[in-house]
Structures are given as structure tokens and as C-alpha cells.
C-alpha positions as CSV (number, residue, x, y, z in Angstrom):
1,M,0.0,0.0,0.0
2,N,2.3,2.7,-1.3
3,S,-0.3,5.1,-2.4
4,P,-3.7,6.5,-1.4
5,L,-5.2,4.5,-4.3
6,D,-3.8,1.3,-2.9
7,V,-5.2,2.2,0.6
8,T,-8.6,3.1,-0.9
9,A,-8.8,-0.2,-2.8
10,Y,-7.9,-2.1,0.4
11,L,-10.6,-0.3,2.4
12,Q,-13.2,-1.0,-0.3
13,T,-12.2,-4.7,-0.1
14,L,-12.8,-4.6,3.6
15,G,-16.1,-2.7,3.1
16,R,-17.5,-5.3,0.6
17,A,-16.6,-8.1,3.0
18,A,-18.2,-6.3,5.9
19,R,-21.4,-5.6,4.0
20,A,-21.7,-9.3,3.1
21,A,-20.9,-10.3,6.7
22,S,-23.5,-7.9,8.1
23,R,-26.3,-9.8,6.4
24,T,-25.2,-12.9,8.4
25,T,-24.9,-11.0,11.7
26,A,-28.2,-9.3,11.2
27,R,-30.1,-12.6,11.0
28,A,-28.1,-14.4,13.7
29,S,-30.1,-15.4,16.8
30,T,-29.2,-14.2,20.3
31,R,-27.9,-17.7,21.0
32,E,-25.6,-17.7,18.0
33,K,-24.3,-14.2,18.8
34,N,-23.6,-15.2,22.5
35,A,-21.9,-18.4,21.4
36,A,-19.6,-16.3,19.2
37,L,-18.9,-13.9,22.1
38,Q,-18.1,-16.8,24.4
39,A,-15.7,-18.2,21.8
40,V,-14.0,-14.8,21.6
41,H,-13.8,-14.7,25.4
42,D,-12.1,-18.1,25.5
43,A,-9.7,-17.3,22.7
44,L,-8.7,-14.0,24.4
45,A,-8.3,-15.6,27.8
46,A,-6.0,-18.3,26.3
47,A,-3.9,-15.6,24.6
48,Q,-3.4,-13.3,27.5
49,A,0.4,-13.6,27.4
50,E,0.6,-12.9,23.7
51,V,-1.8,-9.9,23.9
52,M,0.1,-8.3,26.8
53,A,3.5,-8.9,25.1
54,A,2.2,-7.2,22.0
55,N,0.9,-4.3,24.2
56,A,4.3,-4.1,25.9
57,R,5.9,-3.5,22.5
58,D,3.4,-0.7,21.8
59,V,4.0,0.9,25.2
60,E,7.8,0.7,24.8
61,A,7.5,2.3,21.3
62,G,5.2,5.0,22.7
63,R,7.7,6.0,25.4
64,A,10.4,6.1,22.8
65,N,8.3,8.3,20.6
66,G,7.5,10.7,23.4
67,L,3.8,9.9,24.0
68,D,2.5,11.9,27.0
69,A,1.4,10.3,30.3
70,A,-2.3,10.5,29.4
71,M,-1.7,8.7,26.1
72,L,0.4,6.0,27.7
73,D,-2.2,5.5,30.3
74,R,-4.9,4.9,27.7
75,L,-2.5,2.6,25.7
76,T,-1.5,0.3,28.5
77,I,-3.1,-3.1,29.1
78,N,-2.3,-4.3,32.6
79,E,-3.7,-7.2,34.6
80,K,-6.7,-5.2,35.7
81,T,-7.4,-3.8,32.3
82,F,-7.3,-7.3,30.8
83,A,-9.6,-8.7,33.4
84,G,-12.0,-5.8,32.7
85,M,-11.9,-6.6,29.0
86,L,-13.0,-10.2,29.8
87,E,-15.7,-9.0,32.2
88,G,-17.0,-6.6,29.6
89,L,-17.5,-9.5,27.2
90,R,-19.4,-11.4,29.8
91,Q,-21.6,-8.4,30.5
92,V,-22.4,-8.0,26.9
93,M,-23.4,-11.7,26.7
94,D,-25.7,-11.1,29.6
95,L,-27.4,-8.1,28.1
96,A,-30.8,-8.3,26.5
97,D,-30.6,-8.5,22.7
98,P,-32.4,-5.4,21.3
99,V,-32.6,-6.8,17.7
100,G,-36.1,-7.8,16.7
101,A,-37.9,-6.3,19.6
102,I,-41.2,-4.8,18.6
103,T,-42.6,-1.9,20.7
104,D,-45.5,0.5,20.7
105,L,-47.7,-2.0,18.8
106,V,-51.2,-0.5,18.6
107,Y,-54.4,-1.2,16.6
108,R,-55.4,1.5,14.2
109,P,-59.1,2.2,13.3
110,S,-58.5,0.4,10.0
111,G,-57.8,-2.8,12.0
112,I,-54.1,-3.0,11.2
113,Q,-51.5,-3.1,14.0
114,V,-48.6,-0.6,13.7
115,G,-45.4,-0.8,15.8
116,K,-41.6,-0.3,15.6
117,M,-38.9,-3.1,15.4
118,R,-35.3,-2.7,16.4
119,V,-32.9,-3.5,13.6
120,P,-29.1,-3.4,13.3
121,L,-27.5,-0.3,11.6
122,G,-25.5,-2.5,9.3
123,V,-21.7,-1.8,9.0
124,I,-20.1,0.4,11.6
125,G,-16.7,2.0,11.1
126,I,-14.9,2.8,14.3
127,I,-11.8,5.1,14.4
128,Y,-10.0,5.4,17.7
129,E,-6.7,6.2,19.2
130,S,-4.5,4.7,21.9
131,R,-7.0,2.4,23.8
132,P,-6.6,-1.2,22.4
133,N,-9.4,-2.4,24.7
134,V,-11.7,-0.5,22.4
135,T,-11.0,-3.1,19.7
136,L,-12.7,-5.8,21.9
137,E,-15.4,-3.6,23.3
138,A,-16.5,-2.3,19.9
139,A,-16.4,-5.8,18.4
140,A,-18.5,-7.2,21.1
141,L,-21.2,-4.5,21.0
142,C,-21.4,-4.5,17.2
143,L,-21.7,-8.3,17.1
144,K,-24.3,-8.5,19.8
145,S,-26.4,-5.8,18.1
146,G,-26.2,-7.6,14.8
147,N,-23.8,-5.4,13.0
148,A,-20.5,-5.9,11.2
149,T,-17.6,-3.5,12.0
150,I,-14.4,-2.2,10.5
151,L,-12.0,-1.0,13.2
152,R,-9.2,1.5,12.5
153,G,-7.0,1.9,15.6
154,G,-4.1,4.3,16.1
155,S,-0.6,3.4,14.9
156,E,0.6,3.6,18.5
157,A,-1.5,0.5,19.3
158,I,-1.0,-1.5,16.1
159,H,0.5,-4.6,17.7
160,S,-2.1,-4.7,20.6
161,N,-5.0,-4.3,18.1
162,Q,-3.7,-7.0,15.8
163,A,-3.2,-9.4,18.7
164,I,-6.8,-8.8,20.0
165,A,-8.2,-9.0,16.4
166,A,-6.6,-12.4,16.0
167,C,-8.5,-13.6,19.1
168,I,-11.8,-12.1,17.9
169,Q,-11.5,-13.7,14.4
170,A,-10.5,-17.1,15.9
171,G,-13.6,-17.0,18.1
172,L,-15.9,-16.0,15.3
173,E,-14.5,-18.8,13.1
174,K,-14.9,-21.4,15.8
175,A,-18.6,-20.3,16.4
176,G,-19.4,-20.5,12.7
177,M,-19.7,-16.7,12.1
178,P,-17.9,-14.9,9.3
179,R,-14.5,-13.6,10.2
180,E,-15.3,-10.5,8.2
181,A,-17.9,-9.5,10.8
182,V,-15.0,-7.9,12.7
183,Q,-12.1,-6.5,10.6
184,V,-9.2,-4.5,11.9
185,V,-7.5,-2.2,9.4
186,A,-3.9,-3.5,9.0
187,T,-2.4,-0.3,7.7
188,T,-1.4,2.7,9.8
189,D,-1.6,5.0,6.7
190,R,-3.7,8.1,7.5
191,A,-5.3,7.6,4.0
192,A,-7.3,4.7,5.5
193,V,-9.3,7.1,7.7
194,S,-10.2,9.2,4.6
195,A,-11.3,6.1,2.7
196,L,-13.3,4.6,5.6
197,I,-15.4,7.8,6.2
198,T,-16.2,8.3,2.5
199,M,-17.7,4.9,1.7
200,P,-21.4,5.2,2.3
201,E,-22.0,2.3,-0.1
202,F,-20.2,0.0,2.4
203,V,-20.4,1.8,5.8
204,D,-23.6,3.0,7.5
205,V,-22.2,5.0,10.5
206,I,-18.8,6.1,11.8
207,V,-17.9,6.3,15.5
208,P,-14.7,8.2,16.2
209,R,-13.0,8.0,19.6
210,G,-9.9,10.1,20.1
211,G,-8.5,13.6,20.3
212,K,-10.4,16.7,19.3
213,G,-8.4,17.1,16.1
214,L,-9.2,13.6,14.9
215,I,-12.9,14.0,15.6
216,E,-13.1,17.5,14.0
217,R,-11.5,16.2,10.9
218,I,-13.9,13.2,10.7
219,S,-17.0,15.3,11.3
220,T,-15.9,17.7,8.6
221,E,-14.9,15.2,5.9
222,A,-17.2,12.3,6.5
223,R,-19.8,11.3,3.9
224,V,-21.2,8.8,6.4
225,P,-23.3,9.7,9.5
226,V,-21.1,10.2,12.6
227,I,-21.8,9.5,16.3
228,Y,-19.2,11.5,18.3
229,H,-18.2,13.9,21.0
230,L,-15.5,16.5,20.4
231,D,-14.2,16.8,24.0
232,G,-15.1,16.3,27.6
233,N,-15.0,19.6,29.5
234,C,-17.0,18.2,32.5
235,H,-18.1,20.4,35.4
236,V,-18.8,19.8,39.1
237,F,-20.8,22.6,40.8
238,I,-20.7,22.7,44.6
239,E,-23.9,24.6,45.4
240,R,-24.4,26.6,48.6
241,E,-26.7,24.0,50.1
242,A,-24.2,21.1,49.5
243,D,-23.1,18.8,52.3
244,L,-19.4,19.4,52.1
245,A,-18.8,16.0,53.8
246,K,-20.2,14.5,50.6
247,A,-19.1,17.1,48.2
248,V,-15.3,17.1,48.9
249,P,-14.8,13.3,48.2
250,V,-16.9,13.6,45.0
251,A,-15.0,16.7,43.7
252,L,-11.7,14.9,44.5
253,N,-12.7,11.7,42.7
254,A,-14.1,13.5,39.7
255,K,-10.7,15.1,39.0
256,T,-8.1,12.6,40.3
257,H,-9.6,9.1,39.8
258,R,-8.1,9.2,36.3
259,Y,-6.8,12.2,34.4
260,G,-6.7,11.0,30.8
261,V,-10.4,10.2,30.3
262,C,-13.3,12.2,28.8
263,N,-15.5,12.0,31.9
264,A,-12.9,13.5,34.3
265,M,-13.9,16.9,35.8
266,E,-12.0,19.8,34.2
267,S,-13.8,22.7,35.7
268,L,-14.9,23.1,39.3
269,L,-17.6,25.7,40.0
270,L,-18.1,27.0,43.6
271,D,-21.1,28.8,44.9
272,A,-19.9,32.0,46.5
273,P,-21.2,31.3,50.1
274,V,-19.3,28.0,50.3
275,A,-16.3,28.8,48.1
276,E,-13.9,29.5,51.0
277,A,-14.8,26.4,53.0
278,A,-14.8,24.2,49.9
279,L,-11.4,25.4,48.8
280,K,-9.9,25.1,52.3
281,A,-10.9,21.4,52.3
282,L,-10.1,20.6,48.6
283,A,-7.0,22.6,47.8
284,P,-4.6,20.6,50.1
285,L,-6.0,17.3,48.6
286,Y,-5.5,18.5,45.1
287,R,-2.0,19.7,45.8
288,E,-1.2,16.4,47.5
289,K,-2.2,14.7,44.2
290,G,0.0,17.2,42.2
291,V,-3.0,18.9,40.5
292,E,-2.3,22.4,39.2
293,L,-5.0,24.8,40.2
294,R,-6.1,27.6,37.9
295,G,-8.5,30.1,39.4
296,C,-10.6,33.1,38.7
297,E,-9.9,36.3,40.6
298,K,-12.3,35.4,43.4
299,T,-10.7,31.9,43.7
300,R,-7.2,33.5,43.9
301,A,-8.4,35.7,46.8
302,F,-8.7,32.4,48.8
303,L,-5.8,30.7,47.0
304,P,-3.1,33.3,46.2
305,D,-0.7,30.7,44.8
306,A,-3.3,29.4,42.2
307,V,-2.4,30.2,38.6
308,A,-4.6,33.0,37.1
309,A,-7.2,31.3,34.8
310,T,-7.6,32.7,31.3
311,E,-10.7,32.7,29.2
312,A,-9.4,29.7,27.3
313,D,-9.3,27.6,30.6
314,W,-13.1,27.6,30.9
315,S,-13.4,25.6,27.7
316,E,-10.3,23.4,28.1
317,E,-10.2,19.6,28.2
318,Y,-6.9,19.1,30.0
319,L,-6.7,15.3,30.2
320,A,-4.1,16.1,32.8
321,P,-3.7,17.0,36.5
322,V,-4.9,20.6,35.9
323,L,-8.1,22.0,37.2
324,A,-9.9,25.3,36.4
325,I,-11.8,26.8,39.4
326,K,-14.5,29.5,39.2
327,V,-16.5,31.1,42.0
328,V,-20.1,31.8,40.8
329,D,-23.1,33.6,42.3
330,G,-25.7,30.9,42.5
331,L,-27.4,28.3,40.4
332,D,-28.3,30.6,37.4
333,E,-24.7,31.7,36.9
334,A,-23.5,28.1,37.2
335,I,-26.0,26.8,34.6
336,A,-25.2,29.7,32.2
337,H,-21.4,29.0,32.6
338,I,-21.8,25.3,31.9
339,N,-24.0,25.8,28.9
340,R,-21.6,28.4,27.4
341,Y,-18.3,26.7,28.0
342,G,-19.1,23.1,28.5
343,S,-18.8,20.4,25.9
344,H,-22.3,18.9,26.6
345,H,-20.7,15.7,27.9
346,T,-21.2,15.3,31.7
347,D,-21.9,17.8,34.5
348,S,-22.8,17.3,38.1
349,I,-24.4,19.4,40.9
350,L,-23.6,18.8,44.6
351,T,-26.5,20.0,46.7
352,E,-29.1,18.9,49.3
353,N,-31.8,21.1,47.7
354,V,-34.0,18.9,45.6
355,T,-35.6,21.8,43.8
356,K,-32.3,23.2,42.7
357,A,-31.1,19.7,41.7
358,R,-34.2,19.3,39.5
359,R,-33.5,22.7,37.8
360,F,-29.9,21.7,37.1
361,L,-31.1,18.4,35.6
362,N,-33.7,20.2,33.4
363,E,-31.6,23.1,32.3
364,V,-28.0,21.9,31.8
365,D,-27.7,20.8,28.2
366,S,-25.5,17.8,28.4
367,S,-25.7,14.1,27.5
368,S,-25.3,13.1,31.2
369,V,-26.4,15.3,34.1
370,M,-25.8,14.2,37.7
371,V,-26.8,15.0,41.3
372,N,-24.4,14.3,44.1
373,A,-22.2,11.9,42.0
374,S,-18.8,12.0,40.4
375,T,-18.7,12.6,36.7
376,R,-16.5,9.5,36.4
377,F,-19.8,7.5,36.5
378,A,-20.6,8.7,32.9
379,D,-19.6,5.3,31.4
380,G,-21.4,2.5,29.7
381,F,-20.1,-0.1,32.1
382,E,-21.3,1.9,35.1
383,Y,-24.7,2.6,33.4
384,G,-25.3,-1.1,33.0
385,L,-24.8,-1.0,29.2
386,G,-21.8,-3.3,29.3
387,A,-18.8,-2.1,27.3
388,E,-19.7,1.1,25.5
389,I,-18.9,2.0,21.9
390,G,-18.3,5.6,23.0
391,I,-20.0,8.7,24.4
392,S,-22.2,10.8,22.1
393,T,-23.0,14.4,22.5
394,N,-25.2,14.3,19.4
395,K,-28.9,15.1,19.9
396,I,-30.1,12.9,17.1
397,H,-30.2,9.1,17.3
398,A,-27.9,8.4,20.3
399,R,-26.8,10.5,23.2
400,G,-24.6,9.8,26.1
401,P,-22.9,6.4,26.5
402,V,-23.7,4.3,23.4
403,G,-24.5,0.7,24.1
404,L,-26.4,-2.0,22.2
405,E,-29.6,0.0,21.6
406,G,-27.6,3.0,20.3
407,L,-26.2,0.6,17.6
408,T,-29.6,-0.2,16.3
409,S,-32.3,1.7,14.5
410,Q,-36.1,1.2,14.2
411,K,-38.3,0.5,11.3
412,W,-42.1,0.6,11.2
413,V,-43.9,-2.8,11.0
414,V,-47.5,-3.3,10.1
415,L,-49.5,-6.4,10.9
416,G,-52.6,-7.1,9.0
417,D,-54.9,-10.0,8.0
418,G,-55.8,-9.3,4.4
419,H,-56.5,-5.6,5.2
420,I,-56.9,-3.2,2.3
421,R,-57.1,0.6,2.5
422,Q,-60.7,1.9,1.9
């Protein structure tokens, strides 16, 4: 593949195979799909040493190439990560199969019954960076929802992705399902992305997971519908009626549980009456964790050593131990700030006032809105969806963590008994 034309031809070959395989996956029974997932689980468990050795090669190369700490964290498969991958497969097997479910079935005055049936989307192209576990998660969810998938991981995870893909295809073959139901793009050429997102004849939807630059490029250039979020500028708002005994651990967890993830808190909003007390409790904890604090003028009145925040900080997704802090005057200003600067991903209010909590839920325009909980819960696994395909901030089709149902569509079905229109 020495030219864009070679890469395009290669992707079209994958696309044709995926389209053919999608017809098999679409009609597969729940039992058949679960048997395939179990076979993939067994193949992956047996190849743990090989997968982790391949990942070690990627991590070593990543360090040599100067990948930052957040990227290396997403790239690494450790024992816990591997166990989580296997558990994610088991969870997907246990989930109800949405395909074929008929809902809202009603009789019309003509005597016909009209309802909606869940159906697979078809072929899903997934473009992602760093996280090799996405290869398995995406494959499992696409297969269980009756879809075929073409996976294009980042060059930094090429050995990990190929090792995982070998396990997936071995499992599919053992279960009697087409290997082409899950295909991992073998080239790291950037032209593969351009080809994948401009093949509507073979690909029905694109799901990008990665940095803002990648997602902006895909959303601009794609000729295929895209399910995406650009970034994760998530907020926690400690409201004046918050219980600080609850609020402090939540605000600490939201920022420091993991830094390089899209549901980590990047901006902390403090209601003016509790700002001093909250900062007195939180600042030492953040400093102990090595978090750089960037504050507004009112914040710096309480924390003189905080870095002065700029306008850009209110919109920033740091993916790093950096936190923007702003003191606001009440719920209205907090909601206005979040809706202006936020990324519509995940935002949380900490308060004991139910009325204010309900207003926050109603008025904050984000895919996940929380009360008295860490933003780190914005995750398909935590929501009971099993492994997620990604987080969507779109308002059409799927929003928030995208699980099995988000990978299906609906078609109208009509049941009659010789009925004719009068």
C-alpha cells in the first residue's frame, strides 16, 4: 500500500466483505451471537500472554516516541485492564438483545397493527486512538447488536490491536460466524481514515474515539453519518446547600480518579457562600495529588498561589492534573457558565436542595447530568450497558454512552390479516 489509491482499494475490499458479513450477523439469533462472544472470550483468555506482550511492544515504542502520560495510560493493558476486558465481554453476553424487539404496537381504526422493530445499523466503522481495549469492546457490542464492524485503531496500538483482532476472528470462526464480521485495518496509513469515512456504499455509520483534532476532521470530511463527542469539558458545581462532607470526596474523585479520560472533571464551580470552606478542604487534597489549580480572581483571593485562569481555561479539556476553578453567584450563573463553556458531555451538581437539583437536571444541556455523584460514572459499564462504543453528545439518534440500543435503529412494522385501505 504505497499510495492513497492502494489504501482506498484495500478499504473497499474490507467494506465489501463487511457488507456481506452484516447480512449474516443481522439474522443471527441471540444464542448464536452469544456463542460467538463466548468463543472470543475463550480465545482471548487463552492468549493473555501474547496480547500483553504485544501491548508491551506498543508501550515501549510509545515511550520512545514521546507519548505523554495520558496517552500512555490509555495505551497500557495491565492485569486489571485485561480482566476488565473479559468481564466486559461477559456483561455484553448477559445483556438483552435489542434486535427484533417490537414496541409501541397499537391497533389503528382500520384494523391494522402498527409498531416499531429494532434492527441493526449494518456496518459500523470505528476510528480510535490509543486504547486497544476499544477493539474488543467495539467488536462485542457491534456483534451483539447484529452489526459488522471495521476497526481502525491508532498506529501507537497497532501490535495490541492486531493481537486482539486475531483472538476475535478465531472466536468468530470457531462459532461459525464470518471472520469478516470484525475486521481491523492492517495499515497505519492516514489515508485509511479518509477512505473509511467516505464509503457510504459500504459503511452506515462512523464512530470516532480520540482527540479533538481527529474528531473535528472526521465530522468535517465524512460522507457517512457520525456519532461523536469532540471533547469532555466536564463540570462539578458545589452549590451553597451542598453537604461538604459528601461534596469534597466527589469533587476529588471526579478530578483525580483518572486524568486522561473524557469524563474527568476539568472545571470546578463553587457557589460564593461556600467557596472559601470548599477550597480550604479541597486545595490541600488536590495539591497532594499534584494537581495544578487555575482560578478566577475570586478563587485566587482564597488561594493566592493558584495560577490565574484565562478565558481559554473555561473551555479546556486538559486530560491532565490541571483544574480550572471559578466562583459563581448561585445556580443561574453556574448553569449559564456550563451551557456556554461546557462540551455537553457530563456535568454534576452537589446540593441537598431537591428543587435546585431538578432545575440543574432540566436546564443543563449535556448528555449526562448528575446530582451528588462523580462525573466518572458517565460510562457505559457503570450505566449497565456493558462495554460502550463511545460517548455521544449528538442530539439525534444516540446521546450519552452508546451501548447496544444505540447501535440499532427502528423500522415501522405493520401487521394485518388481508387488510386493504378503503
